[in-house]
TORMI-863199 format. One record per residue: x, z, y of N, C-alpha, C in turn; residue number from 1; residue in three letters. Coordinates in nm, 2 decimals, always signed. Example, Ala and Ser with C-alpha at 12.3 -4.5 7.8 and 13.67 -1.06 7.14 Angstrom:
<nodes>
<n.east->+1.32 n.up->+0.78 n.north->-0.57 ca.east->+1.23 ca.up->+0.78 ca.north->-0.45 c.east->+1.32 c.up->+0.78 c.north->-0.33 n->1 res->ala> .
<n.east->+1.28 n.up->+0.71 n.north->-0.22 ca.east->+1.37 ca.up->+0.71 ca.north->-0.11 c.east->+1.29 c.up->+0.79 c.north->+0.00 n->2 res->ser> .
</nodes>
This chain:
<nodes>
<n.east->-0.24 n.up->-0.62 n.north->+0.76 ca.east->-0.34 ca.up->-0.68 ca.north->+0.84 c.east->-0.48 c.up->-0.62 c.north->+0.81 n->1 res->met> .
<n.east->-0.57 n.up->-0.64 n.north->+0.90 ca.east->-0.70 ca.up->-0.58 ca.north->+0.88 c.east->-0.77 c.up->-0.62 c.north->+0.75 n->2 res->asp> .
<n.east->-0.74 n.up->-0.74 n.north->+0.70 ca.east->-0.81 ca.up->-0.80 ca.north->+0.58 c.east->-0.76 c.up->-0.73 c.north->+0.45 n->3 res->ala> .
<n.east->-0.65 n.up->-0.67 n.north->+0.45 ca.east->-0.60 ca.up->-0.61 ca.north->+0.33 c.east->-0.70 c.up->-0.52 c.north->+0.26 n->4 res->ala> .
<n.east->-0.73 n.up->-0.55 n.north->+0.14 ca.east->-0.82 ca.up->-0.47 ca.north->+0.06 c.east->-0.97 c.up->-0.49 c.north->+0.09 n->5 res->gly> .
<n.east->-1.00 n.up->-0.58 n.north->+0.17 ca.east->-1.14 ca.up->-0.60 ca.north->+0.21 c.east->-1.21 c.up->-0.73 c.north->+0.16 n->6 res->phe> .
<n.east->-1.13 n.up->-0.82 n.north->+0.10 ca.east->-1.19 ca.up->-0.93 ca.north->+0.04 c.east->-1.20 c.up->-1.05 c.north->+0.13 n->7 res->gly> .
<n.east->-1.27 n.up->-1.15 n.north->+0.08 ca.east->-1.29 ca.up->-1.28 ca.north->+0.16 c.east->-1.38 c.up->-1.25 c.north->+0.28 n->8 res->asp> .
<n.east->-1.35 n.up->-1.33 n.north->+0.39 ca.east->-1.43 ca.up->-1.32 ca.north->+0.51 c.east->-1.34 c.up->-1.36 c.north->+0.63 n->9 res->gly> .
<n.east->-1.39 n.up->-1.33 n.north->+0.75 ca.east->-1.32 ca.up->-1.36 ca.north->+0.88 c.east->-1.28 c.up->-1.23 c.north->+0.94 n->10 res->arg> .
<n.east->-1.15 n.up->-1.23 n.north->+0.99 ca.east->-1.09 ca.up->-1.11 ca.north->+1.05 c.east->-1.01 c.up->-1.15 c.north->+1.17 n->11 res->tyr> .
<n.east->-0.98 n.up->-1.05 n.north->+1.25 ca.east->-0.90 ca.up->-1.08 ca.north->+1.37 c.east->-0.75 c.up->-1.03 c.north->+1.34 n->12 res->met> .
<n.east->-0.66 n.up->-1.11 n.north->+1.38 ca.east->-0.52 ca.up->-1.07 ca.north->+1.38 c.east->-0.47 c.up->-1.08 c.north->+1.52 n->13 res->leu> .
<n.east->-0.48 n.up->-0.97 n.north->+1.59 ca.east->-0.45 ca.up->-0.98 ca.north->+1.74 c.east->-0.56 c.up->-1.07 c.north->+1.80 n->14 res->gly> .
<n.east->-0.52 n.up->-1.17 n.north->+1.88 ca.east->-0.62 ca.up->-1.26 ca.north->+1.94 c.east->-0.66 c.up->-1.37 c.north->+1.85 n->15 res->pro> .
<n.east->-0.60 n.up->-1.38 n.north->+1.72 ca.east->-0.62 ca.up->-1.50 ca.north->+1.64 c.east->-0.73 c.up->-1.46 c.north->+1.53 n->16 res->leu> .
<n.east->-0.81 n.up->-1.56 n.north->+1.50 ca.east->-0.91 ca.up->-1.55 ca.north->+1.40 c.east->-0.85 c.up->-1.59 c.north->+1.27 n->17 res->glu> .
<n.east->-0.88 n.up->-1.51 n.north->+1.16 ca.east->-0.82 ca.up->-1.54 ca.north->+1.03 c.east->-0.94 c.up->-1.55 c.north->+0.93 n->18 res->val> .
<n.east->-0.92 n.up->-1.65 n.north->+0.84 ca.east->-1.02 ca.up->-1.67 ca.north->+0.73 c.east->-0.95 c.up->-1.63 c.north->+0.60 n->19 res->glu> .
<n.east->-1.01 n.up->-1.54 n.north->+0.53 ca.east->-0.95 ca.up->-1.50 ca.north->+0.40 c.east->-1.04 c.up->-1.56 c.north->+0.29 n->20 res->val> .
<n.east->-0.98 n.up->-1.64 n.north->+0.20 ca.east->-1.06 ca.up->-1.71 ca.north->+0.09 c.east->-0.97 c.up->-1.69 c.north->-0.03 n->21 res->ala> .
<n.east->-1.03 n.up->-1.64 n.north->-0.14 ca.east->-0.95 ca.up->-1.61 ca.north->-0.26 c.east->-0.83 c.up->-1.53 c.north->-0.24 n->22 res->asp> .
<n.east->-0.84 n.up->-1.44 n.north->-0.15 ca.east->-0.73 ca.up->-1.35 ca.north->-0.12 c.east->-0.62 c.up->-1.40 c.north->-0.03 n->23 res->gly> .
<n.east->-0.63 n.up->-1.53 n.north->+0.01 ca.east->-0.53 ca.up->-1.59 ca.north->+0.10 c.east->-0.58 c.up->-1.59 c.north->+0.24 n->24 res->val> .
<n.east->-0.50 n.up->-1.54 n.north->+0.33 ca.east->-0.53 ca.up->-1.53 ca.north->+0.47 c.east->-0.47 c.up->-1.65 c.north->+0.55 n->25 res->ala> .
<n.east->-0.56 n.up->-1.73 n.north->+0.61 ca.east->-0.51 ca.up->-1.84 ca.north->+0.69 c.east->-0.57 c.up->-1.84 c.north->+0.83 n->26 res->arg> .
<n.east->-0.50 n.up->-1.88 n.north->+0.93 ca.east->-0.55 ca.up->-1.89 ca.north->+1.06 c.east->-0.67 c.up->-1.99 c.north->+1.06 n->27 res->leu> .
<n.east->-0.78 n.up->-1.96 n.north->+1.13 ca.east->-0.89 ca.up->-2.05 ca.north->+1.14 c.east->-0.84 c.up->-2.18 c.north->+1.21 n->28 res->val> .
<n.east->-0.77 n.up->-2.16 n.north->+1.32 ca.east->-0.72 ca.up->-2.28 ca.north->+1.39 c.east->-0.59 c.up->-2.32 c.north->+1.33 n->29 res->glu> .
<n.east->-0.58 n.up->-2.43 n.north->+1.26 ca.east->-0.46 ca.up->-2.49 ca.north->+1.21 c.east->-0.43 c.up->-2.46 c.north->+1.06 n->30 res->gly> .
<n.east->-0.49 n.up->-2.35 n.north->+1.01 ca.east->-0.48 ca.up->-2.33 ca.north->+0.86 c.east->-0.35 c.up->-2.27 c.north->+0.82 n->31 res->gly> .
<n.east->-0.26 n.up->-2.23 n.north->+0.91 ca.east->-0.13 ca.up->-2.16 ca.north->+0.86 c.east->-0.16 c.up->-2.03 c.north->+0.80 n->32 res->ser> .
<n.east->-0.07 n.up->-2.00 n.north->+0.70 ca.east->-0.08 ca.up->-1.86 ca.north->+0.64 c.east->-0.06 c.up->-1.76 c.north->+0.74 n->33 res->ile> .
<n.east->-0.15 n.up->-1.66 n.north->+0.75 ca.east->-0.16 ca.up->-1.56 ca.north->+0.86 c.east->-0.10 c.up->-1.43 c.north->+0.82 n->34 res->ala> .
<n.east->-0.07 n.up->-1.40 n.north->+0.69 ca.east->-0.02 ca.up->-1.27 ca.north->+0.65 c.east->-0.07 c.up->-1.24 c.north->+0.51 n->35 res->gly> .
<n.east->-0.05 n.up->-1.12 n.north->+0.47 ca.east->-0.08 ca.up->-1.08 ca.north->+0.33 c.east->-0.20 c.up->-0.99 c.north->+0.33 n->36 res->ser> .
<n.east->-0.28 n.up->-1.00 n.north->+0.22 ca.east->-0.39 ca.up->-0.91 ca.north->+0.20 c.east->-0.36 c.up->-0.81 c.north->+0.09 n->37 res->thr> .
<n.east->-0.23 n.up->-0.82 n.north->+0.04 ca.east->-0.19 ca.up->-0.73 ca.north->-0.07 c.east->-0.18 c.up->-0.59 c.north->-0.02 n->38 res->leu> .
<n.east->-0.24 n.up->-0.50 n.north->-0.10 ca.east->-0.22 ca.up->-0.35 ca.north->-0.07 c.east->-0.11 c.up->-0.29 c.north->-0.16 n->39 res->thr> .
<n.east->-0.06 n.up->-0.18 n.north->-0.11 ca.east->+0.06 ca.up->-0.13 ca.north->-0.18 c.east->+0.03 c.up->-0.08 c.north->-0.32 n->40 res->leu> .
<n.east->-0.09 n.up->-0.03 n.north->-0.35 ca.east->-0.12 ca.up->+0.01 ca.north->-0.48 c.east->-0.12 c.up->-0.11 c.north->-0.58 n->41 res->asp> .
<n.east->-0.17 n.up->-0.22 n.north->-0.53 ca.east->-0.17 ca.up->-0.34 ca.north->-0.61 c.east->-0.03 c.up->-0.40 c.north->-0.63 n->42 res->arg> .
<n.east->+0.05 n.up->-0.39 n.north->-0.53 ca.east->+0.19 ca.up->-0.43 ca.north->-0.54 c.east->+0.27 c.up->-0.34 c.north->-0.64 n->43 res->ala> .
<n.east->+0.24 n.up->-0.21 n.north->-0.63 ca.east->+0.30 ca.up->-0.11 ca.north->-0.73 c.east->+0.27 c.up->-0.15 c.north->-0.87 n->44 res->phe> .
<n.east->+0.14 n.up->-0.17 n.north->-0.89 ca.east->+0.09 ca.up->-0.20 ca.north->-1.03 c.east->+0.16 c.up->-0.32 c.north->-1.08 n->45 res->lys> .
<n.east->+0.16 n.up->-0.43 n.north->-1.00 ca.east->+0.22 ca.up->-0.55 ca.north->-1.04 c.east->+0.37 c.up->-0.53 c.north->-1.07 n->46 res->arg> .
<n.east->+0.44 n.up->-0.46 n.north->-0.99 ca.east->+0.59 ca.up->-0.44 ca.north->-1.01 c.east->+0.62 c.up->-0.37 c.north->-1.14 n->47 res->ala> .
<n.east->+0.53 n.up->-0.28 n.north->-1.18 ca.east->+0.55 ca.up->-0.21 ca.north->-1.31 c.east->+0.50 c.up->-0.29 c.north->-1.43 n->48 res->val> .
<n.east->+0.37 n.up->-0.34 n.north->-1.42 ca.east->+0.31 ca.up->-0.40 ca.north->-1.54 c.east->+0.35 c.up->-0.55 c.north->-1.56 n->49 res->thr> .
<n.east->+0.37 n.up->-0.62 n.north->-1.45 ca.east->+0.40 ca.up->-0.76 ca.north->-1.47 c.east->+0.55 c.up->-0.79 c.north->-1.45 n->50 res->val> .
<n.east->+0.62 n.up->-0.73 n.north->-1.35 ca.east->+0.76 ca.up->-0.75 ca.north->-1.33 c.east->+0.85 c.up->-0.67 c.north->-1.41 n->51 res->asp> .
<n.east->+0.80 n.up->-0.56 n.north->-1.48 ca.east->+0.87 ca.up->-0.48 ca.north->-1.57 c.east->+0.97 c.up->-0.38 c.north->-1.51 n->52 res->gly> .
<n.east->+0.95 n.up->-0.35 n.north->-1.38 ca.east->+1.04 ca.up->-0.25 ca.north->-1.32 c.east->+0.99 c.up->-0.11 c.north->-1.36 n->53 res->leu> .
<n.east->+1.09 n.up->-0.02 n.north->-1.36 ca.east->+1.05 ca.up->+0.12 ca.north->-1.40 c.east->+0.97 c.up->+0.19 c.north->-1.28 n->54 res->ser> .
<n.east->+0.88 n.up->+0.28 n.north->-1.32 ca.east->+0.80 ca.up->+0.35 ca.north->-1.23 c.east->+0.89 c.up->+0.42 c.north->-1.12 n->55 res->val> .
<n.east->+1.00 n.up->+0.48 n.north->-1.17 ca.east->+1.09 ca.up->+0.55 ca.north->-1.08 c.east->+1.16 c.up->+0.46 c.north->-0.98 n->56 res->gly> .
<n.east->+1.20 n.up->+0.34 n.north->-1.02 ca.east->+1.26 ca.up->+0.24 ca.north->-0.93 c.east->+1.15 c.up->+0.20 c.north->-0.82 n->57 res->asp> .
<n.east->+1.03 n.up->+0.17 n.north->-0.87 ca.east->+0.93 ca.up->+0.13 ca.north->-0.78 c.east->+0.89 c.up->+0.24 c.north->-0.68 n->58 res->val> .
<n.east->+0.88 n.up->+0.36 n.north->-0.72 ca.east->+0.85 ca.up->+0.47 ca.north->-0.63 c.east->+0.96 c.up->+0.48 c.north->-0.53 n->59 res->val> .
<n.east->+1.08 n.up->+0.48 n.north->-0.57 ca.east->+1.19 ca.up->+0.48 ca.north->-0.47 c.east->+1.18 c.up->+0.36 c.north->-0.37 n->60 res->arg> .
<n.east->+1.15 n.up->+0.25 n.north->-0.42 ca.east->+1.15 ca.up->+0.13 ca.north->-0.34 c.east->+1.04 c.up->+0.13 c.north->-0.23 n->61 res->ala> .
<n.east->+0.93 n.up->+0.20 n.north->-0.26 ca.east->+0.82 ca.up->+0.21 ca.north->-0.17 c.east->+0.81 c.up->+0.34 c.north->-0.09 n->62 res->ile> .
<n.east->+0.89 n.up->+0.43 n.north->-0.12 ca.east->+0.88 ca.up->+0.56 ca.north->-0.05 c.east->+1.02 c.up->+0.60 c.north->+0.01 n->63 res->ser> .
<n.east->+1.11 n.up->+0.64 n.north->-0.08 ca.east->+1.24 ca.up->+0.70 ca.north->-0.03 c.east->+1.32 c.up->+0.60 c.north->+0.05 n->64 res->ala> .
<n.east->+1.33 n.up->+0.47 n.north->+0.00 ca.east->+1.41 ca.up->+0.37 ca.north->+0.07 c.east->+1.36 c.up->+0.34 c.north->+0.21 n->65 res->asn> .
<n.east->+1.23 n.up->+0.31 n.north->+0.22 ca.east->+1.18 ca.up->+0.28 ca.north->+0.36 c.east->+1.20 c.up->+0.40 c.north->+0.45 n->66 res->pro> .
<n.east->+1.17 n.up->+0.52 n.north->+0.40 ca.east->+1.19 ca.up->+0.64 ca.north->+0.48 c.east->+1.33 c.up->+0.66 c.north->+0.53 n->67 res->ala> .
<n.east->+1.43 n.up->+0.63 n.north->+0.44 ca.east->+1.57 ca.up->+0.64 ca.north->+0.48 c.east->+1.61 c.up->+0.54 c.north->+0.58 n->68 res->arg> .
<n.east->+1.56 n.up->+0.41 n.north->+0.56 ca.east->+1.59 ca.up->+0.30 ca.north->+0.65 c.east->+1.53 c.up->+0.33 c.north->+0.79 n->69 res->leu> .
<n.east->+1.42 n.up->+0.39 n.north->+0.80 ca.east->+1.36 ca.up->+0.42 ca.north->+0.93 c.east->+1.41 c.up->+0.55 c.north->+0.99 n->70 res->leu> .
<n.east->+1.50 n.up->+0.62 n.north->+0.92 ca.east->+1.55 ca.up->+0.75 ca.north->+0.97 c.east->+1.46 c.up->+0.86 c.north->+0.96 n->71 res->gly> .
<n.east->+1.36 n.up->+0.85 n.north->+0.87 ca.east->+1.25 ca.up->+0.95 ca.north->+0.86 c.east->+1.26 c.up->+1.03 c.north->+0.73 n->72 res->leu> .
<n.east->+1.37 n.up->+1.02 n.north->+0.66 ca.east->+1.38 ca.up->+1.08 ca.north->+0.53 c.east->+1.39 c.up->+1.23 c.north->+0.53 n->73 res->asp> .
<n.east->+1.41 n.up->+1.29 n.north->+0.65 ca.east->+1.41 ca.up->+1.43 ca.north->+0.66 c.east->+1.26 c.up->+1.49 c.north->+0.66 n->74 res->asp> .
<n.east->+1.16 n.up->+1.40 n.north->+0.67 ca.east->+1.02 ca.up->+1.44 ca.north->+0.68 c.east->+0.93 c.up->+1.37 c.north->+0.58 n->75 res->arg> .
<n.east->+0.96 n.up->+1.25 n.north->+0.54 ca.east->+0.88 ca.up->+1.17 ca.north->+0.44 c.east->+0.97 c.up->+1.10 c.north->+0.34 n->76 res->ile> .
<n.east->+0.90 n.up->+1.04 n.north->+0.24 ca.east->+0.97 ca.up->+0.96 ca.north->+0.14 c.east->+1.00 c.up->+1.03 c.north->+0.01 n->77 res->gly> .
<n.east->+0.98 n.up->+1.16 n.north->+0.00 ca.east->+0.99 ca.up->+1.23 ca.north->-0.12 c.east->+0.91 c.up->+1.36 c.north->-0.11 n->78 res->ser> .
<n.east->+0.89 n.up->+1.42 n.north->-0.23 ca.east->+0.81 ca.up->+1.55 ca.north->-0.23 c.east->+0.91 c.up->+1.66 c.north->-0.24 n->79 res->leu> .
<n.east->+0.93 n.up->+1.73 n.north->-0.13 ca.east->+1.03 ca.up->+1.84 ca.north->-0.12 c.east->+0.97 c.up->+1.94 c.north->-0.03 n->80 res->glu> .
<n.east->+1.01 n.up->+2.07 n.north->-0.05 ca.east->+0.96 ca.up->+2.17 ca.north->+0.05 c.east->+1.00 c.up->+2.14 c.north->+0.19 n->81 res->pro> .
<n.east->+0.90 n.up->+2.15 n.north->+0.28 ca.east->+0.92 ca.up->+2.13 ca.north->+0.42 c.east->+0.89 c.up->+1.98 c.north->+0.47 n->82 res->gly> .
<n.east->+0.86 n.up->+1.89 n.north->+0.37 ca.east->+0.83 ca.up->+1.76 ca.north->+0.40 c.east->+0.67 c.up->+1.75 c.north->+0.41 n->83 res->lys> .
<n.east->+0.63 n.up->+1.63 n.north->+0.46 ca.east->+0.49 ca.up->+1.61 ca.north->+0.50 c.east->+0.39 c.up->+1.62 c.north->+0.38 n->84 res->asp> .
<n.east->+0.43 n.up->+1.60 n.north->+0.26 ca.east->+0.34 ca.up->+1.59 ca.north->+0.14 c.east->+0.24 c.up->+1.48 c.north->+0.16 n->85 res->ala> .
<n.east->+0.29 n.up->+1.36 n.north->+0.18 ca.east->+0.20 ca.up->+1.24 ca.north->+0.18 c.east->+0.22 c.up->+1.18 c.north->+0.04 n->86 res->asp> .
<n.east->+0.11 n.up->+1.16 n.north->-0.03 ca.east->+0.12 ca.up->+1.10 ca.north->-0.17 c.east->-0.01 c.up->+1.03 c.north->-0.21 n->87 res->leu> .
<n.east->+0.01 n.up->+0.95 n.north->-0.31 ca.east->-0.11 ca.up->+0.89 ca.north->-0.38 c.east->-0.11 c.up->+0.93 c.north->-0.52 n->88 res->val> .
<n.east->-0.22 n.up->+0.94 n.north->-0.58 ca.east->-0.24 ca.up->+0.97 ca.north->-0.72 c.east->-0.29 c.up->+0.84 c.north->-0.79 n->89 res->val> .
<n.east->-0.22 n.up->+0.80 n.north->-0.89 ca.east->-0.27 ca.up->+0.68 ca.north->-0.97 c.east->-0.30 c.up->+0.73 c.north->-1.11 n->90 res->leu> .
<n.east->-0.40 n.up->+0.66 n.north->-1.17 ca.east->-0.43 ca.up->+0.69 ca.north->-1.31 c.east->-0.34 c.up->+0.62 c.north->-1.41 n->91 res->asp> .
<n.east->-0.36 n.up->+0.63 n.north->-1.54 ca.east->-0.27 ca.up->+0.57 ca.north->-1.64 c.east->-0.27 c.up->+0.42 c.north->-1.63 n->92 res->ala> .
<n.east->-0.37 n.up->+0.36 n.north->-1.57 ca.east->-0.38 ca.up->+0.21 ca.north->-1.55 c.east->-0.33 c.up->+0.17 c.north->-1.41 n->93 res->gly> .
<n.east->-0.27 n.up->+0.27 n.north->-1.34 ca.east->-0.21 ca.up->+0.25 ca.north->-1.20 c.east->-0.32 c.up->+0.21 c.north->-1.10 n->94 res->phe> .
<n.east->-0.44 n.up->+0.27 n.north->-1.12 ca.east->-0.55 ca.up->+0.25 ca.north->-1.02 c.east->-0.55 c.up->+0.37 c.north->-0.93 n->95 res->glu> .
<n.east->-0.57 n.up->+0.35 n.north->-0.81 ca.east->-0.57 ca.up->+0.46 ca.north->-0.71 c.east->-0.69 c.up->+0.56 c.north->-0.74 n->96 res->leu> .
<n.east->-0.66 n.up->+0.69 n.north->-0.75 ca.east->-0.76 ca.up->+0.79 ca.north->-0.77 c.east->-0.76 c.up->+0.90 c.north->-0.66 n->97 res->val> .
<n.east->-0.65 n.up->+0.91 n.north->-0.59 ca.east->-0.64 ca.up->+1.02 ca.north->-0.49 c.east->-0.53 c.up->+0.99 c.north->-0.38 n->98 res->gly> .
<n.east->-0.56 n.up->+1.05 n.north->-0.26 ca.east->-0.47 ca.up->+1.03 ca.north->-0.15 c.east->-0.45 c.up->+1.16 c.north->-0.08 n->99 res->val> .
<n.east->-0.33 n.up->+1.21 n.north->-0.05 ca.east->-0.30 ca.up->+1.33 ca.north->+0.02 c.east->-0.22 c.up->+1.29 c.north->+0.14 n->100 res->met> .
<n.east->-0.26 n.up->+1.34 n.north->+0.26 ca.east->-0.18 ca.up->+1.32 ca.north->+0.38 c.east->-0.15 c.up->+1.45 c.north->+0.45 n->101 res->arg> .
<n.east->-0.02 n.up->+1.48 n.north->+0.46 ca.east->+0.03 ca.up->+1.60 ca.north->+0.52 c.east->-0.03 c.up->+1.72 c.north->+0.45 n->102 res->arg> .
<n.east->-0.04 n.up->+1.71 n.north->+0.32 ca.east->-0.08 ca.up->+1.83 ca.north->+0.24 c.east->-0.23 c.up->+1.85 c.north->+0.23 n->103 res->gly> .
<n.east->-0.31 n.up->+1.76 n.north->+0.29 ca.east->-0.46 ca.up->+1.77 ca.north->+0.28 c.east->-0.51 c.up->+1.64 c.north->+0.21 n->104 res->ala> .
<n.east->-0.61 n.up->+1.66 n.north->+0.12 ca.east->-0.67 ca.up->+1.55 ca.north->+0.05 c.east->-0.75 c.up->+1.47 c.north->+0.14 n->105 res->trp> .
<n.east->-0.72 n.up->+1.34 n.north->+0.14 ca.east->-0.80 ca.up->+1.24 ca.north->+0.21 c.east->-0.91 c.up->+1.18 c.north->+0.11 n->106 res->val> .
<n.east->-0.86 n.up->+1.16 n.north->-0.01 ca.east->-0.94 ca.up->+1.12 ca.north->-0.12 c.east->-0.90 c.up->+1.21 c.north->-0.23 n->107 res->val> .
<n.east->-0.99 n.up->+1.30 n.north->-0.27 ca.east->-0.96 ca.up->+1.40 ca.north->-0.37 c.east->-0.98 c.up->+1.34 c.north->-0.51 n->108 res->arg> .
<n.east->-0.88 n.up->+1.35 n.north->-0.60 ca.east->-0.90 ca.up->+1.30 ca.north->-0.74 c.east->-1.00 c.up->+1.38 c.north->-0.81 n->109 res->pro> .
<n.east->-1.08 n.up->+1.31 n.north->-0.89 ca.east->-1.18 ca.up->+1.38 ca.north->-0.97 c.east->-1.11 c.up->+1.43 c.north->-1.10 n->110 res->gln> .
<n.east->-1.12 n.up->+1.56 n.north->-1.12 ca.east->-1.05 ca.up->+1.61 ca.north->-1.24 c.east->-1.16 c.up->+1.62 c.north->-1.36 n->111 res->leu> .
<n.east->-1.11 n.up->+1.60 n.north->-1.48 ca.east->-1.19 ca.up->+1.62 ca.north->-1.59 c.east->-1.23 c.up->+1.51 c.north->-1.67 n->112 res->gly> .
</nodes>
């Protein structure tokens, strides 16, 4: 949803107005939970540091498995010759430092 990663405030979810407070997205009209504001990098960090899953298992869960289920594993989901080279770079604390899309840096990691 549009609010993911942007903090508290008002956002649109299609034709519905959503209020995000303390990271929880609720419909303005009625107060029902409207979706998640969780980003994949935060989910990855939690899965490894809090839930105790291995980095390899989490990488497969968020890349190879979805690509295979969508029938796109010939193009995405792993780093192999001929594939799109979509990747993120995380530092030792699992914070996002770089993003590559189809082999070109969208966010270049700072070296040094």
